[in-house]
N, C-alpha and C positions, 0 to 999 in steps of 0.2 A: 410152489414157492421157488423151487430151483429154476423152473421154466421162466418165471418172472425175472429172476436175477439175470438169467442169460439174455433175456430180451433187453433188459436195461443196459447190460454191458454192450450188446450189439448196437443199440441205439446211440450210446456214448461214442462208440467207435465210428459210427456213421457221421455224427456231428463233428468230431475231430477231424476226420478225413475231409468232410465238406469244407471245413475252415482252411485246411491246407490248400485245397483245390482253389477256393476263392482267393487266397493270397497269390497263387502262381498265375492266375488267369488275367491279372491286370497289373498296371503300374500306378502306384499311389504313393506319393511322397511329398515332403515339405523341404524347400531348399532356400538358401540365401542368394540373392542376386545383388552383387555389389553395385555401387554407383558407376555410371558410365560403362556398363558391362552388358554382355549378351550370352544367353545360355540356351543350348539347344538339346533336344532329346529325339531319339530315332527309334522307330518301331517298324519291323517287317510285317506287312499286311497282305493277306491274299485277296484276290479279286472277289467282290461280293460279300465280304465279311463286315457285318455291322460293327461300327466302332463309335466311340463317343469320347469327347474331350471336355473336361471341366476344370477350371482354374479359379483361384481367388487370392487376392493380395491380402495377407493377414496383417502385416505391420509395414511401416516405412513410408515416409514422405506423405504424399496426398493419396495413398493407397491406389495407385494407378500403375499400369505396365502395358507395353506393346506386345501383342501376341500375333503370331503368323503361323499358319499351317500349310505346308507345301507337299505335293505329291512327288512320285518318282521323277517326273519330267519337269520338276520345279514349278509346276503350275500352282497357283495360290487357291486353296480351298477355303481358307478362313483367315480373316484379319481383323484385329481390333486395335485401336489407338487410344491409349491412356485410359484403360478400363480397369475397374476393380474386381469385377466378376464376370464370368461368361461360361457358356456351355453350347456345345456344338456336336450334332450327331450326323454321321455320314456313312455311306456305303461305297467303298472304292470301286472303281470301274477298271482299274488295273492293278496288278500285283507288283510289289516292290517296296522300297523302303520310304517311309513317310517321316517327315521331321516336323516338329513343333518347336518354335524359338520364342523365347522371352527376353525382351529388350528393355534395358534400363538406361540406355545411352542418352536420353534426354535429361536425366537427373546427374548433377555434378557433385552432390554432397550426401544424399540419402540412399542407403541401401535398403532392399525389400526383402520380405519373408513371404514366399509364394508357396501356395498348396496347389498341386496339379494331380488329376486323376485321369489317366488315359487308359480306357478299357477297350479291348479288342475281342470281338466274338461273343457269342453267348456262353453263358456258364454252364459247364457240363452237369448232367444229372448225378444224383447220389449213387454211389456204388450199389448195384443190385437192382436199381429202379429202372425199368424199361427193358431189362434183359429177358423178360418173359412176355408171352402174348396174352396172358389173362389179366384181369383187372388187378390193380394194386391191393395189397392187404390193408387192413386198418393200421398196422404198424408202419407200413411204408408210406401211407398217406399222412400219418402223424409225423413221421420224420421229415417228409417233404414240406409240410407245413411249418414245423419248427425251424428247418433250414431257411425258409423264406423270411420267417419272422426275425431270425438271427441276423440275416443280411439287412433287414430294414432297421434293426436296432444299431447295427454297425454304422450305416449311413447316418442316422440321427445323431449318434454319438460324435461322429466325425465333425458334422456341421456345427453341433453344439460346442465342441472343443475350439473350432475355429472363431466362433462368436465369443467365446470366453477369452481367447487369446487376444482378439481385437479390443474387447472391453478392458482387459487388464492393461494392455499397452497404452490405450488412451487414459485410463485412470493413473498410471504411472506418469505419463507426460504431464497430465494436469496437476498432479501432486508435485512434480518437480518445478512447474511454472509458479504455483502458489508459493512454494518454498522460496524461490528466488525473489518473488515479488515481496514476500514478508521480510526477507533479509534486506532488500533494498529500502523498504519503509522504515525498518528499525535503524538502519544506518542513517537515513535521512533525519529521523527524529533525534538521534544522538548528536548529529552535526548541528541541528538547529538549536538543541538545548545548550550545547557547549557555546555556540555563537551568542545566544542571548546572555549567558552567564558572563561572557567576556565583555559584551557591550554594556550590561548593567554595571559591571565592575569598573569599567572605564568612566561611566557616568560620575561615580562616587569617589573616584581616585583624585588626589591632590595634583592639580596641574602646576608645573614649575613655571615661574615667570621668566 
């Protein structure tokens, strides 16, 4: 029983440590891009390191944005014009600082909410896994499987949150439009009713000679 508790504690420590490693290995954020503005992010990448870029416009305007990824020598690796979603994987041939820029300069009144995930390199193994030359134990195999499943769950949750945010924003916009349309119809009905009353009253009023 005591050994089982120690194993569970060790497994929990591995999972927490893996979550910390997963957070520090990539850049994942959501930011606001004002109208007629441009925002850039920079990342130092070594030669031959597999990297990936993923973005999605969550809310704002027509859900589109301009994206450009440039290398250290200002060479263009990836470019998209007025896109809502995009994903790009690349392996740099030169070490240096790479930059990805999001532009909303074509829009003059609507700001955007953008999600970006910039991953660099492979995720490191769990502590203790791969440090010996023998086959992994059943506990290590289970920890590795749980770690991979948790990463998949995090990815699914992130994309579902983005879809939920998009749906909520569209529902709020639709609700606002319906409210304004209802208020306009109510005002129109009141104006017509008052006008009809005034006209009918004028028909039955005594006219002075």
